[in-house]
C-alpha positions as CSV (number, residue, x, y, z in Angstrom):
1,X,-1.7,-10.7,7.3
2,X,0.6,-9.5,10.1
3,X,1.3,-6.1,8.6
4,X,1.0,-4.0,5.5
5,X,3.5,-1.3,4.3
6,X,2.3,1.2,1.7
7,X,3.7,4.3,0.1
8,X,3.9,6.3,-3.0
9,X,7.2,6.1,-4.9
10,X,9.6,9.0,-5.0
11,X,8.4,10.3,-8.3
12,X,4.8,9.7,-7.4
13,X,3.6,7.4,-10.2
14,X,3.7,4.1,-8.3
15,X,1.8,2.7,-5.3
16,X,4.2,0.4,-3.4
17,X,2.6,-2.2,-1.1
18,X,4.2,-5.0,0.9
19,X,2.2,-7.5,2.8
20,X,3.9,-9.3,5.7
21,X,2.7,-12.7,7.0
22,X,3.1,-13.9,10.6
23,X,5.9,-16.1,9.3
24,X,9.0,-15.0,7.5
25,X,7.2,-14.1,4.2
26,X,6.9,-10.7,2.6
27,X,5.0,-10.1,-0.6
28,X,5.9,-6.8,-2.3
29,X,3.9,-5.3,-5.2
30,X,3.9,-2.1,-7.3
31,X,1.0,-0.6,-9.2
32,X,1.6,2.2,-11.7
33,X,-0.8,5.0,-11.7
34,X,-1.6,7.6,-14.4
35,X,0.0,10.3,-12.2
36,X,0.9,11.3,-8.6
37,X,-2.7,12.4,-7.8
38,X,-4.1,9.0,-8.7
39,X,-1.4,7.1,-6.7
40,X,-2.0,9.3,-3.6
41,X,-5.8,8.7,-4.0
42,X,-5.2,4.9,-4.1
43,X,-3.0,5.2,-1.0
44,X,-5.7,7.0,0.9
45,X,-8.3,4.4,-0.1
46,X,-6.0,1.5,0.9
47,X,-5.3,3.2,4.2
48,X,-9.0,3.4,4.9
49,X,-9.5,-0.3,4.1
50,X,-6.5,-1.3,6.2
51,X,-7.7,0.8,9.2
52,X,-11.1,-1.0,9.0
53,X,-9.4,-4.4,8.8
54,X,-6.9,-3.9,11.5
55,X,-9.2,-1.7,13.7
56,X,-6.5,0.8,14.7
């Protein structure tokens, strides 16, 4: 992994994630949550994991 983009969709029910490789590849994905709160909770948890992985 070279980079990861993540966000909650405009209406807040989807967690959007895109993983970038060192090459020209990008892998986008969407996960639908039960509501905005759950999507934001997932985003917070993902950020914590990525911070540990990338040691920012």
